Each structure stands twice: as structure tokens, then as C-alpha cells.
N, C-alpha and C positions, 0 to 999 in steps of 0.2 A: 175603559180600559182610561190606566191612570195616563202622565205627563211621564211617569218613569218608565211605566211600559212601554210607552208610545218609543219613546229612548232609546229603550233597548234592543226594538225591534226592527228598527228602524225601514220601516216600510218604502219603498220607494225614496228617498233619500239619494242624496246627492252626496259625491265625495266631500263636498265642502260641507255641507251639513252634517254626514258622519262625523268630521270631523267636531264640531258643533256639539253634538249631541252626545260623545264621547268625552269632550271635556266637559257638558254639565252634569253626566254622572258623577264624575271625578270629584271634582269641586265643590257640587252640591250647594249648601249655605252658603256657601261664597260668593257664586255665583249674583245671589239676591243682592248682594254688596255692588254689584258692578254696572257698568251700561253695555250696554250694546258695541259700543267700540271698543271701549276695553277685552271684550269677546272676542271680537274681531282681530283685535293686537295680539291676543295669545294666538287663538288658531289660524293664525293670518287668511283669515274669511274676509267673505265683506255683510253691513249691512242686510243688504237683500238675503243673501244665503240666510241670516237668522231672519228675516222676516218670513218667508218660502218655508222653514223648517217647521215657525210658528201653526202657520196655516196649515201644513200635512199633519200636524197633531191637534186638529180642530181650535187653534185659538185665531184672535183676532191680527196679531202681533207682538211685542216683546214684551210690552206695558200688561196687557193681560197676562204672558206668560208666568210675570215675578210674582204678581197676586196670587194666582191660582197652587202655582207648584210654591208659595212659600207656604200658604193653607196645604198643601198635597202634605211637606216635609213635617209641618205641626202637627198633625194629625200622628203621623210614624213615631214622632217622639214622643206623645201621650199613649201610643198602643204599645211603644215598644218598654215604658215605664214596669209592665207588672207581666213579664213572660212568662208561659208557664215551662218548669226546665224541663219537665215530660215531654210535652209534646210543643216546642218553641215554633216549630215552619206550620205552616198549611200548605193546602192544596196549587191555591194560583200564587203561592211569595214569588217574587221575582229573585234571582240570582241578590239583588242588591238588596233585598228585603231581609234574603237569608244570611247574608255578610251583615249585616245590620245588628241583626238578633244576636246570631253568635256572637258578635261584640259587647252587647250588652250584658248577653249571660254571663258571659266570663267574665267580664269584670265584675257585676253585681255577684258571681259565687268568689271572687278572689277578693272583694270587700267583705265579704259574712266570713271568709275564714278569717283573716286577718283582726277581723273584729273576734271573731273566739278565742285566736292565737293570743291575745293582748288579754284575756280572762287564764291562761293555763300560762304564763313566762316562767313562774316555779315548776310547772309539770314539765316542759319543756325542759330548761336543765336538771331534773332529777332525770329525764327519758337518759338525754346527750351525754350524762358521768355515768350512769348503767351502762351505756354503750360502748364509750372510751374503758371503761375498768374492765370489761367482761373479757374473760379467758379469751369465747368464742363468740360470734353474734351469727343468727339466722336469720332471717326476713323471711317469711310466707305470705300467698294471699293466693286467690285465685280470678281468671281473666282478667278485665283492665287491671285489676289491685296486681295481678302478677307481674305485668307492663311495665306496671311504673315501681315498683318492687326492684325489676333491672335494670332500670335506670340510677338508682338507687344505689345497687349494689357497684354499678360502674365507677359512679362517681367517688365511692369510698373506695374504690381501687389506687385511683389517682393519687390518693392521700395514705396509700400505703398501708391503708385496714382490711381485709379481709370479711366480706360478706355470707354467709354460705346460704345458697337460692338452688334449689335441687330444679332441674330443668322438665324433669318427667313427675308429672302429680301423683305418680303413685306411689312413691318413694320418700313424699315430703316427711309423709310417718316417719320412715326408717329413719332420715337423718336427724327428726325430732327426736328417736328414740337415743341417739350420741349424745346429746344434750346434757349437761350439768349443772347443778346450782350456781358454779361459776361461772358460768354460759351467762347469755338472754336471746330472749327471741324478741324479733319488730313480726305483730301479728297486724294485716293489713285486710280490715275489711269492713266497707261501707257501711253494712247493714248489721255486720255485729252479728249475723246469725247462719253465715253462709255454712253450709250442714259441712262441708269437705275440709275447708278452714276450721271450723269446731274440734274435729278428729284429730288434729295436729295440736290444736290446743289442750284437750284432753289429755295427750301423750305427752306433753311439754311441764303441764302441771302437775301430772303424776309423778315427773320425775325433779318435781323443783324446782325447776327453770324460770326466773324471772323474766317477766312479759311486760312487754310497751303495746299497747292495741291502739290501734289508729284506726278510730268508729266514729261512725256521726251516730250511736246508741249507747252510750258508757253504761245501760241496764239492761244489754242484749246478754246472751249467753257469752259472745269473748270480752264485751266489758267486762262484766263481772267477774273472770277469771284472771284480767290483768296485773298486776304492779301495777302502771302507770298507766292513763288513758289521756290519749288526745284527740279532745273531741272536734271533728269536721260537721259543719252545716248539716241541719240534714233536709235536703228540697225534693231530693227525687222520694217516687214510689218506689216500691221495690221491685215492681215489675214490669207495670207495662206504660212503655216510653219508646219515644221514638229510639232514643241512642243515651249511653249515660257521659252525657256532656256536665252535667253538674257534679257528679260523685268524681270521676276522671282529675276534672280541673282540682275539686279539695286534696285530694289523695297528692297530687302531683306539689301542689302548695306545699301543705305537710311536711312532708318527705324532703321535698326543697328546705324547708327554713330547718328541719331537723340539721339535712347534710353539713348546710350552711354555717349554722350554729357550733355544731363538732367541727368544724376547718377551723373556724375561730379561735374557740378554746386552748390550740395550740398553734396559730397563726403562720411564727416565723416557721416551723416545722414543717408547716402543711404548703406552705408557700415555697421553701426547700425541695419538697419532694413535688410539686406541680414543676416548678425551672427545669429538676432533673429528671423530669419523663417529657417533658418539650426536648431538653437538650441532645437526650438519649434517643429518641424515638424520632425527633422536627415534626416535621408537615408532614403529615400524609396525605396530601390532596395530591395529583400529577401536575407535574409544573408544564408550561406549554412548551419546552424544549425536548421536553421525554414524547411527545406524540408525532407520533407516524401522518404526517400530513400528504397526501399521494400524490406525486412528481406531473407536473401539469408538461 
């Protein structure tokens, strides 16, 4: 059992020892720069409690703890440098292992997405201009891409820009069939080969609708049909994976950047609309004075 696992399990720990364990798990590397007295001051415990905790997890004392914990954290950092986006976590990972891996995976993916975006600034500008000049805008995607499309649609509504998104998957082709060459479509598909999305793309192509494809594969069926391509980093396999962590992060990043650039293109007007929405609809959260607390 690793030191982290022992601190998480807290087997036969006293209340004071649990306080110390929780503090170490929270502060991690910072603890290595602290003395036992520093930790005692932060946790309102005693040095004897620290010594007892160290012995309960199989160590002689706080000095040995710091040496071995430093080595353990170093091994974790080295291991985190190359996380498999398809299988980022393993059978025996602790809660903190998973949290750290997700942190590294998301950061790596956002950094990779940014690197891709720096090479596509002109394409981003073209996409934003096409969207803002279109009579109507349709966005389409399936599965996780559909969920990200909903968020994009919601953001656009807040700046008084209507984006069409059908909530019945079978009707997306029907919606595409009413689009015209003066409209435009945003097509979101990480693989670029999602059959249901490609069927919609075919309808749009036949009707001469210009398309912005957000995909990781510009040479895919969907990529080839698009007028403008915003290429995401390709990190995941097609099917064999624990979840779509990388593709979700990249898709959300690209749609957020696209929305933000559209916002900035007419910043004052969009800011005015945003403020109008706030003043008109206000804070929708339930206020404390509105709650009906039971009388004693």
C-alpha cells in the first residue's frame, strides 16, 4: 500500500491523526517544505500525533515519511506525463490518483487544442464571419457533441443570436432540408465520420449550405464536405476507450473560442444585450429570504 492509499484509508486512525492525514492529502507537495511543528500548527494537533500516524503507516517517523512521500509524489508526476486519453485510470487508482490524472489530461488537451488553434486563426475568423452574416445558423452533432452544441446554442441566445438545434435526432435532417445557401451550418464530429451526422451533411451539401466543420480529421467524410474546417487535436481512438474525456474537452474548447470571438466582433452590442438579459431576468437563484424554513 502506498503512503497516499494509507492516508486515504485511515485505518485505526484517531481523530487527530485523521486531521493530519486529510491535511497532507490536501497540501501534498507543500507538506514536504513544512516541519512537524508547522503541520501541528495548521491542524491543531501535536507532534506525537504525527509520529503515531507515521508508525501506523509503517514508517519510523516524520523524517522517513518526508523522504518516502517525496519519492512517491515524484513517481506519480513522472507517470502522469504520458496519460493514455483512452484509458487514463487503472483498477487500483485511488481517488486522488484519478483526480490528478483528470487534471493532467484536461490541461494537456486544452494546451494541445490551443496549439492547434494558433495555426487556424484565419479559419476561425472566416467561420465567425460566416456565422454572423448568415440568415440562419444550424448546429448539429451526435452524442457528446450534441451536448456541447446545446451549450453553444445557449451562449449564442444570450447575445441575441438564434442557433437552430433540433432536440429530436431523427428530425435533424428535416431541419437541414429547410436551410439555404444564405444560411450556414456548424457540424461537430470528433471523428468526422459519424454516420448520422454525415447524413445531415449530405442534405446540407445538396442544398448548397456552407458548413463549418469542427473535427479532428480534416480528411474525413464530414471534413471534406465542409467550407471551413476547425481542426481539433486527435487524441482518442474511435471506439475502445473508458470515456470521451479528450474529445469532450477539445470540442468544448473550440466552441467556446468560436463563441467568444463572435462576441468580441461586436463587443459593445453583445455586452449591452448581456446586461439587458441580466436586468430583465435578474438573478434566478433562490434567495435566502424566499426559503420557508420550518418554525421551531
